[in-house]
SERO-4910 file (N, C-alpha, C, O; in steps of 0.05 Angstrom, whole numbers):
BEGIN
 pado doro    nc1    nc2    nc3   cac1   cac2   cac3    cc1    cc2    cc3    oc1    oc2    oc3
  Met    A     17    -26      0      1      0     -1     16     25     -1      9     44    -15
  Ile    A     39     24     18     56     49     18     72     53     -6     78     76    -14
  Lys    A     80     31    -18     96     31    -42     78     41    -66     88     55    -84
  Gly    A     53     33    -66     36     42    -84     28     71    -82     22     83   -103
  Leu    A     28     85    -56     25    111    -54     48    126    -64     47    147    -77
  Gly    A     70    113    -56     93    129    -65     97    131    -95    107    152   -104
  Asn    A     91    113   -108     92    112   -135     72    134   -149     78    147   -169
  Leu    A     48    135   -135     29    156   -143     37    182   -141     32    199   -158
  Val    A     52    187   -118     63    215   -112     83    222   -135     83    243   -148
  Lys    A    101    202   -137    125    208   -159    112    211   -186    121    226   -203
  Ala    A     89    197   -192     80    198   -220     62    226   -224     64    240   -244
  Phe    A     45    232   -204     25    254   -209     31    279   -193     27    300   -203
  Trp    A     41    279   -168     39    298   -148     61    318   -148     59    342   -148
  Leu    A     85    304   -149    111    319   -143    116    343   -160    128    363   -151
  Glu    A    107    343   -184    106    365   -202     85    388   -200     88    411   -208
  Lys    A     62    376   -186     35    390   -186     29    400   -160     14    419   -158
  Met    A     40    390   -140     31    396   -113     55    406    -94     78    397    -96
  Ser    A     46    425    -77     68    438    -61     76    416    -39     60    398    -33
  Thr    A     99    419    -26    106    405     -7     86    400     19     84    379     31
  Glu    A     72    425     24     50    423     46     27    404     35     16    387     49
  Glu    A     22    408     12     -2    391      1      3    362     -1    -16    346      2
  Ile    A     28    355     -5     37    327     -6     36    315     19     27    293     23
  Lys    A     46    334     41     46    326     68     15    320     77      9    299     90
  Asn    A     -2    338     70    -30    333     78    -41    309     65    -57    295     78
  Ala    A    -33    303     39    -41    280     29    -32    255     42    -48    236     43
  Tyr    A     -9    253     52      0    234     70    -15    229     94    -22    207    102
  Met    A    -19    254    108    -35    250    132    -62    240    129    -74    226    146
  Arg    A    -73    247    106   -102    234    103    -97    206     99   -112    190    112
  Phe    A    -78    197     83    -71    170     80    -67    154    106    -76    132    110
  Ala    A    -53    168    125    -47    155    151    -74    151    166    -76    132    181
  Glu    A    -96    170    161   -121    167    176   -130    141    165   -139    125    181
  Lys    A   -129    136    137   -142    114    123   -128     88    138   -141     69    147
  Leu    A   -102     89    139    -88     65    152   -102     59    181   -108     37    188
  Ser    A   -104     82    195   -114     79    220   -141     65    222   -148     49    240
  Thr    A   -156     71    201   -183     60    195   -181     30    192   -197     14    203
  Ile    A   -160     24    179   -156     -5    171   -148    -20    197   -157    -42    203
  Ala    A   -129     -6    213   -121    -22    239   -145    -25    257   -149    -45    270
  Glu    A   -161     -4    257   -186     -6    275   -205    -27    267   -217    -41    284
  Ala    A   -208    -31    240   -226    -49    228   -215    -80    232   -231    -99    235
  Tyr    A   -189    -82    230   -180   -107    233   -180   -117    261   -181   -142    264
  Asp    A   -179    -97    285   -180   -107    312   -199    -92    325   -190    -74    340
  Asp    A   -228    -94    324   -247    -77    333   -246    -77    363   -259    -59    375
  Val    A   -235    -94    376   -233    -92    407   -215    -67    414   -219    -54    435
  Thr    A   -196    -61    396   -178    -41    405   -181    -15    387   -164      2    388
  Gly    A   -201    -13    372   -207      8    354   -204     35    368   -188     52    359
  Glu    A   -221     39    392   -219     63    407   -192     69    418   -184     92    421
  His    A   -179     47    423   -152     47    437   -131     65    423   -116     81    434
  Ile    A   -134     60    392   -112     72    377   -116    101    377    -95    115    376
  Tyr    A   -141    114    377   -149    140    376   -141    154    406   -128    174    408
  Arg    A   -149    141    424   -139    152    449   -112    153    455   -104    169    471
  Val    A    -96    135    442    -66    135    446    -55    159    431    -36    172    440
  Gly    A    -67    165    406    -60    190    391    -62    215    406    -43    230    407
  Lys    A    -87    220    419    -94    242    436    -75    246    457    -65    268    462
  Ile    A    -72    224    472    -54    226    497    -27    231    491    -13    246    504
  Ser    A    -17    217    469     10    222    459     14    252    453     34    264    461
  Gly    A     -4    263    438     -2    292    430     -2    311    454     10    332    454
  Phe    A    -16    302    474    -19    318    499     11    316    511     24    336    515
  Ile    A     21    295    515     48    292    530     67    306    512     82    321    523
  Ala    A     68    303    486     87    316    469     87    347    471    108    360    471
  Glu    A     62    358    474     60    387    478     72    393    506     86    414    508
  Lys    A     67    377    526     77    386    553    108    380    554    120    388    574
  Leu    A    121    368    535    147    363    531    162    385    523    186    388    527
  Asn    A    144    406    509    152    429    496    166    424    468    184    439    460
  Leu    A    157    403    455    167    394    431    155    415    408    133    426    411
  Pro    A    171    419    386    160    436    365    128    430    359    121    407    359
  Met    A    113    448    353     85    443    348     80    422    325     63    404    326
  Glu    A     98    427    304     95    410    282    101    381    290     88    363    279
  Lys    A    122    375    308    126    351    316    104    340    334     98    316    332
  Val    A     92    355    349     70    346    365     46    338    350     32    320    358
  Lys    A     42    351    326     18    346    311     26    318    294      8    302    288
  Glu    A     50    314    288     57    291    277     50    267    295     36    248    288
  Ile    A     62    271    319     62    248    338     30    242    343     22    219    344
  Glu    A     14    262    345    -14    256    353    -29    243    327    -46    226    328
  Ser    A    -18    253    302    -32    238    280    -21    212    273    -36    195    263
  Phe    A      5    207    279     16    180    272     15    159    295     20    135    291
  Ala    A      9    169    319     10    148    343    -12    128    336     -7    104    341
  Pro    A    -37    135    325    -56    113    320    -46     93    303    -60     73    301
  Leu    A    -23     94    288     -9     74    275      8     55    286     16     36    273
  His    A     14     60    313     32     47    326     29     15    326     49      1    328
  Asp    A      4      4    323      1    -25    322     -7    -32    296    -19    -54    293
  Ile    A     -2    -16    273    -10    -24    245      0    -49    237    -14    -62    221
  Gly    A     22    -58    246     34    -85    239     18   -106    246     21   -128    235
  Lys    A     -1   -104    266    -16   -127    274    -35   -139    250    -46   -161    251
  Ile    A    -37   -122    231    -55   -130    208    -42   -155    195    -56   -170    181
  Phe    A    -16   -160    199     -1   -186    190      0   -206    212     13   -226    209
  Val    A    -13   -202    233    -10   -223    254    -41   -235    254    -61   -221    250
  Ser    A    -41   -262    258    -69   -276    259    -86   -263    278    -77   -256    300
  Lys    A   -112   -260    271   -134   -250    289   -137   -269    312   -142   -262    335
  Lys    A   -133   -293    307   -137   -312    331   -118   -306    354   -124   -308    378
  Leu    A    -94   -299    343    -72   -293    364    -79   -267    378    -76   -265    402
  Ile    A    -89   -245    363    -91   -221    374   -116   -221    395   -117   -208    415
  Arg    A   -136   -237    388   -161   -238    404   -159   -263    424   -180   -269    436
  Lys    A   -138   -275    427   -133   -299    442   -147   -293    474   -139   -273    487
  Asn    A   -163   -308    483   -174   -304    510   -158   -319    528   -164   -342    534
  Gly    A   -134   -308    537   -115   -320    555    -91   -312    548    -88   -299    527
  Gly    A    -68   -319    565    -41   -313    560    -30   -328    537    -39   -350    531
  Leu    A    -10   -315    524      5   -325    502     25   -345    508     38   -344    529
  Thr    A     30   -365    492     54   -384    495     77   -365    489     75   -341    482
  Tyr    A    102   -379    492    127   -363    485    126   -358    454    130   -336    443
  Glu    A    120   -381    441    121   -378    410    102   -360    402    108   -344    384
  Glu    A     78   -358    413     56   -336    405     67   -311    411     63   -293    395
  Phe    A     79   -306    433     87   -278    440    109   -271    420    110   -248    411
  Glu    A    126   -287    414    150   -284    395    137   -273    369    147   -254    358
  Glu    A    116   -286    360    104   -279    336     85   -251    339     82   -235    320
  Met    A     75   -248    363     63   -220    367     81   -197    364     76   -176    353
  Lys    A    104   -204    375    126   -183    377    134   -174    349    145   -152    345
  Lys    A    129   -189    331    137   -181    303    122   -158    292    132   -145    273
  His    A     98   -151    304     83   -131    293     96   -106    291     89    -90    274
  Thr    A    117   -101    308    136    -77    307    152    -78    279    152    -58    265
  Ile    A    163    -98    272    175   -100    248    159    -98    224    168    -87    204
  Tyr    A    134   -108    225    118   -112    202    107    -82    198    105    -73    176
  Gly    A    101    -68    220     91    -40    220    114    -21    206    108     -5    188
  Ala    A    137    -24    216    159     -8    203    164    -13    174    171      6    159
  Lys    A    159    -39    164    162    -45    135    140    -28    118    144    -15     97
  Leu    A    118    -31    131     93    -21    117    100     10    118     92     22     98
  Leu    A    110     23    133    111     52    139    136     61    128    144     84    133
  Asp    A    150     44    111    179     51    102    179     73     79    185     66     56
  Asp    A    174     94     85    171    117     65    180    146     80    173    150    104
  Pro    A    195    163     66    205    183     80    187    203     93    194    216    112
  Tyr    A    161    205     83    140    221     95    129    207    120    120    222    138
  Phe    A    130    182    124    121    168    146    144    163    166    142    143    182
  Glu    A    163    178    166    188    174    183    179    171    213    185    151    226
  Thr    A    165    193    223    157    190    250    136    168    255    135    157    277
  Ala    A    120    161    237    101    139    241    117    113    243    112     96    260
  Lys    A    138    111    224    157     88    225    172     84    252    175     61    262
  Lys    A    181    107    262    196    103    289    175     94    310    181     76    326
  Ile    A    153    104    311    132     97    331    124     67    326    123     52    346
  Ala    A    119     59    303    111     31    298    133     10    308    127    -11    319
  Leu    A    159     18    304    180      1    306    190      0    336    197    -22    346
  Tyr    A    189     23    350    202     25    377    182     30    400    190     35    423
  His    A    156     29    393    138     35    419    138     16    441    129     22    463
  His    A    150    -10    436    150    -30    459    179    -29    468    186    -46    484
  Glu    A    197    -11    460    223    -10    473    221      2    501    204     19    504
  Lys    A    234     -4    519    232      6    546    261     26    553    282     23    541
  Tyr    A    257     44    571    278     61    576    301     48    588    324     54    583
  Asn    A    292     26    606    312      9    618    328    -14    599    345    -29    608
  Gly    A    319    -13    574    334    -35    557    321    -61    557    333    -79    546
  Lys    A    295    -65    569    283    -89    574    261    -94    555    245   -113    557
  Gly    A    259    -76    534    237    -79    513    245    -91    489    267   -102    487
  Tyr    A    228    -91    471    232   -103    443    225    -86    419    209    -68    423
  Pro    A    234    -88    395    246   -116    384    277   -114    390    289   -135    387
  Phe    A    291    -93    396    319    -91    396    333    -89    424    357    -91    428
  Gly    A    315    -86    442    327    -79    473    343    -54    472    365    -54    483
  Leu    A    334    -33    459    344     -6    459    342      6    488    324     -1    503
  Lys    A    362     23    495    360     36    523    361     63    522    374     74    504
  Gly    A    349     77    541    348    107    544    342    122    518    322    117    506
  Asp    A    361    142    509    351    159    488    360    148    461    360    161    440
  Glu    A    369    121    463    373    106    436    346    105    424    344    101    400
  Ile    A    326    107    441    293    101    433    287    131    422    292    151    436
  Pro    A    278    133    399    266    161    391    244    169    409    227    154    418
  Ile    A    246    196    413    227    210    433    197    203    426    180    197    443
  Glu    A    191    204    400    163    198    395    155    170    403    132    167    412
  Ala    A    172    150    402    163    124    410    165    123    444    149    110    458
  Gln    A    183    138    453    180    140    484    155    151    493    145    144    514
  Ile    A    145    169    477    119    182    490     95    162    482     77    156    498
  Val    A     95    151    457     73    132    455     76    109    472     54     99    479
  Ala    A     98     97    482     99     77    501     80     82    523     62     67    528
  Ile    A     84    105    536     72    109    562     43    112    556     26    100    570
  Ala    A     36    127    535      6    128    527     -7    101    523    -29     95    530
  Asp    A     10     85    510     -3     57    500     -4     39    526    -22     22    526
  Val    A     13     41    547     12     24    571    -11     33    585    -28     17    593
  Tyr    A    -14     63    590    -36     72    605    -65     63    594    -82     52    608
  Asp    A    -69     68    566    -93     59    556    -99     30    558   -120     22    567
  Ala    A    -77     13    551    -82    -16    551    -89    -26    579   -104    -45    581
  Leu    A    -79    -14    603    -84    -23    627   -115    -14    633   -130    -29    645
  Arg    A   -123     10    624   -149     16    634   -168      3    616   -191     -2    625
  Ser    A   -164     -3    593   -182    -16    574   -188    -48    584   -171    -64    593
  Pro    A   -215    -54    582   -218    -81    587   -214    -98    560   -217    -88    538
  Arg    A   -207   -123    565   -198   -141    544   -212   -167    548   -220   -172    571
  Pro    A   -215   -185    529   -224   -213    536   -210   -228    558   -222   -245    571
  Tyr    A   -186   -222    563   -169   -238    579   -164   -223    608   -153   -233    628
  Lys    A   -177   -195    607   -170   -183    635   -192   -160    637   -204   -152    617
  Arg    A   -195   -151    661   -214   -129    668   -199   -102    663   -175   -100    664
  Gly    A   -215    -83    659   -200    -55    654   -195    -43    683   -213    -43    700
  Tyr    A   -171    -34    688   -167    -23    715   -174      7    718   -175     21    698
  Thr    A   -178     17    739   -187     43    745   -164     62    739   -142     53    737
  His    A   -169     88    735   -146    108    732   -130    107    755   -106    107    750
  Glu    A   -139    105    781   -124    106    801   -105     81    803    -81     83    811
  Glu    A   -116     57    796   -101     32    797    -76     36    776    -53     28    781
  Val    A    -83     49    751    -62     49    730    -41     71    740    -17     66    737
  Val    A    -48     93    749    -26    111    759    -10     96    777     15     97    774
  Lys    A    -21     82    796     -1     67    815     17     48    802     41     48    806
  Ile    A      6     33    786     23     15    769     46     30    754     70     24    756
  Ile    A     37     47    741     58     63    724     80     76    739    103     76    731
  Leu    A     72     89    764     90    104    780    104     88    799    126     96    807
  Glu    A     91     62    809    105     45    827    114     21    817    134     10    826
  Gly    A    101     11    796    109    -15    785     87    -41    797     71    -37    816
  Asp    A     89    -62    785     69    -82    793     82   -110    787     68   -130    790
  Gly    A    106   -112    779    119   -137    774    123   -137    742    143   -147    732
  Arg    A    103   -127    727    103   -129    699    111   -103    687    127   -102    668
  Thr    A    100    -80    697    107    -54    689    123    -42    712    117    -47    735
  Ser    A    147    -25    702    162    -13    725    164     16    716    161     23    692
  Pro    A    168     33    737    173     65    730    197     66    712    196     83    694
  Asp    A    220     51    715    241     54    697    238     43    671    258     41    656
  Asp    A    215     37    664    207     27    635    207     57    619    214     59    595
  Phe    A    201     77    631    197    102    615    217    122    621    228    121    642
  Asn    A    222    141    604    238    166    605    228    180    631    204    186    634
  Pro    A    247    185    650    240    200    674    223    229    669    205    238    683
  Lys    A    233    239    648    220    268    644    190    262    636    171    275    645
  Ile    A    186    243    620    156    234    608    143    225    633    119    232    636
  Leu    A    154    209    652    141    198    673    132    221    692    110    222    703
  Glu    A    151    241    694    143    266    712    117    281    701     99    290    715
  Ile    A    118    282    674     97    297    660     68    280    665     47    291    668
  Phe    A     72    253    664     50    234    670     38    240    698     14    245    703
  Lys    A     58    240    716     51    244    745     37    274    749     17    276    764
  Lys    A     47    291    739     36    318    741      9    324    727     -7    341    736
  Tyr    A      6    311    706    -18    317    687    -35    292    686    -48    290    665
  His    A    -36    272    704    -48    247    700    -80    251    699    -95    236    687
  Leu    A    -90    273    713   -118    277    715   -128    285    687   -149    276    678
  Glu    A   -112    304    672   -118    314    648   -120    288    624   -135    287    605
  Ile    A    -99    269    631    -98    247    615   -122    226    621   -129    210    604
  Lys    A   -133    227    644   -156    211    651   -180    224    634   -197    210    622
  Lys    A   -180    250    634   -202    262    620   -201    257    588   -222    253    577
  Ile    A   -180    256    576   -176    250    549   -188    221    547   -205    217    530
  Tyr    A   -179    202    562   -188    172    561   -220    172    563   -235    160    546
  Asp    A   -229    184    583   -256    184    589   -275    196    569   -296    187    563
  Asp    A   -264    220    559   -280    235    536   -281    219    512   -302    215    499
  Leu    A   -259    208    505   -256    192    479   -272    164    482   -282    153    463
  Ser    A   -272    153    507   -285    129    511   -314    132    506   -328    115    496
  Gln    A   -325    157    515   -353    162    512   -360    175    485   -383    183    480
  Gly    A   -340    179    468   -347    190    442   -353    220    441   -365    230    422
  Ile    A   -343    233    461   -353    264    460   -332    280    454   -336    304    450
  Ala    A   -305    269    452   -284    288    446   -279    287    418   -284    266    404
  Ser    A   -268    313    406   -266    313    379   -237    306    373   -230    305    349
***
């Protein structure tokens, strides 16, 4: 799909459209890809949009350039796009994954990066590939540590964990906001505070009530 779009740009747009117009076209295509991701996994459809809004909020509080903030918010919903290449049975399994199943699930980061391998999707590619890396080096697919992990992926990582913990799944209940804040800030054996960039963790701690509102509003379908 991305290759096809790239060829379309080269054939028809580059000589006829401004750089801004091309960028906007890619953004619209990114929205279509998000729709594909949502349709493939309807259990987590709302999840991808909440992660986008929460990621944009955190990026803004980090005082990143506004253009980067907008990119992160727009492309964060594509963080799990690689799951369209993973079996639905595996994604929706009601229960824990075996070692082999988890190894296959982890490949969605690689699949997503390959799908988004285009210069205009550089931010999206970084998010898809690295959003399961952890600041302490215990993540995947490469075990990167600290600022080896691109900042956009560091931001999406905490937004993804927050939303995933709060959201009910076939294999678990949804935790309350208060429970999730405690897990992220203090750890629970699976999630640890040192999984996250300390600066981002501090922003989460300071603005967690605003993040709760984003989650609640989007879950009720009243946020734009």
